[in-house]
C-alpha positions in Angstrom: 15.2 11.3 -4.9 17.2 8.8 -3.6 16.4 9.0 -0.1 12.4 9.7 -0.8 12.6 6.2 -2.5 14.8 4.8 0.5 12.2 6.0 2.7 9.3 4.4 0.4 10.9 0.8 -0.1 11.7 0.8 3.9 15.4 0.9 3.3 15.4 4.1 5.7 12.1 4.2 8.2 10.8 6.8 10.2 7.5 4.7 10.4 8.3 2.5 13.4 4.7 3.1 14.9 3.1 2.5 11.9 0.3 -0.4 13.0 -1.4 -1.6 10.0 -2.8 -4.4 9.7 -2.4 -4.6 13.4 -4.8 -2.3 14.7 -8.4 -3.3 14.8 -10.0 -2.0 11.6 -7.0 -3.2 9.6 -7.3 -6.8 11.0 -11.3 -6.6 10.1 -10.6 -5.6 6.7 -8.0 -8.2 6.0 -10.2 -11.1 7.6 -13.2 -9.9 5.1 -11.1 -9.9 2.3 -9.6 -13.1 3.0 -13.1 -14.6 3.7 -14.7 -13.1 0.5 -11.4 -14.8 -1.4 -12.0 -17.9 -0.1 -15.8 -17.8 -0.9 -15.0 -16.7 -4.3 -12.3 -19.5 -5.1 -14.6 -22.2 -4.0 -17.0 -21.1 -7.0 -14.4 -21.0 -9.6 -12.7 -23.6 -11.8 -8.9 -23.8 -12.0 -8.5 -21.5 -15.2 -10.9 -19.0 -13.6 -8.8 -19.1 -10.2 -5.5 -18.6 -12.3 -7.3 -15.6 -14.0 -8.4 -14.4 -10.4 -4.8 -14.5 -9.2 -3.3 -13.1 -12.2 -6.0 -9.6 -11.7 -5.1 -9.9 -8.0 -1.4 -9.6 -8.7 -1.6 -6.8 -10.9 -3.9 -4.9 -8.7 -1.0 -5.3 -6.0 1.4 -3.8 -8.5 -0.8 -1.0 -9.4 -1.6 -0.3 -5.7 2.2 -0.2 -5.1 2.7 2.3 -7.7 0.2 4.5 -7.0 1.0 4.4 -3.2 4.5 5.2 -4.2 3.2 8.3 -6.1 1.2 9.3 -3.5 4.1 9.1 -0.9 6.4 11.0 -3.1 4.1 13.8 -3.6 3.2 14.0 0.2 6.9 14.1 1.2 7.6 16.9 -1.6 4.5 18.9 -0.4 5.6 18.4 3.4 8.9 19.6 2.3 7.7 23.0 0.5 5.8 23.9 3.8 8.8 23.5 5.9 10.9 25.5 3.5 7.8 28.0 3.4 7.7 28.1 7.3 11.7 28.8 7.3 11.5 31.4 5.0 9.2 33.6 6.8 
């Protein structure tokens, strides 16, 4: 599974054409996120801001873990399809 993890962690890359967040939809989502975060931060005291930052950091870690699991599953499913195609 070393190469799969390398692909996910960008040690090896086949995704040079990957455009997010540079495509229009990705920029819009990112802009909306940043605007809402600024609005929320303006309403919070320092302790609440620190808690929010901790929550957001944890969410990023969770999302990274979930993405790695989905990537690995999808890669294995694709490999099984290739094996089935060539087995016929």
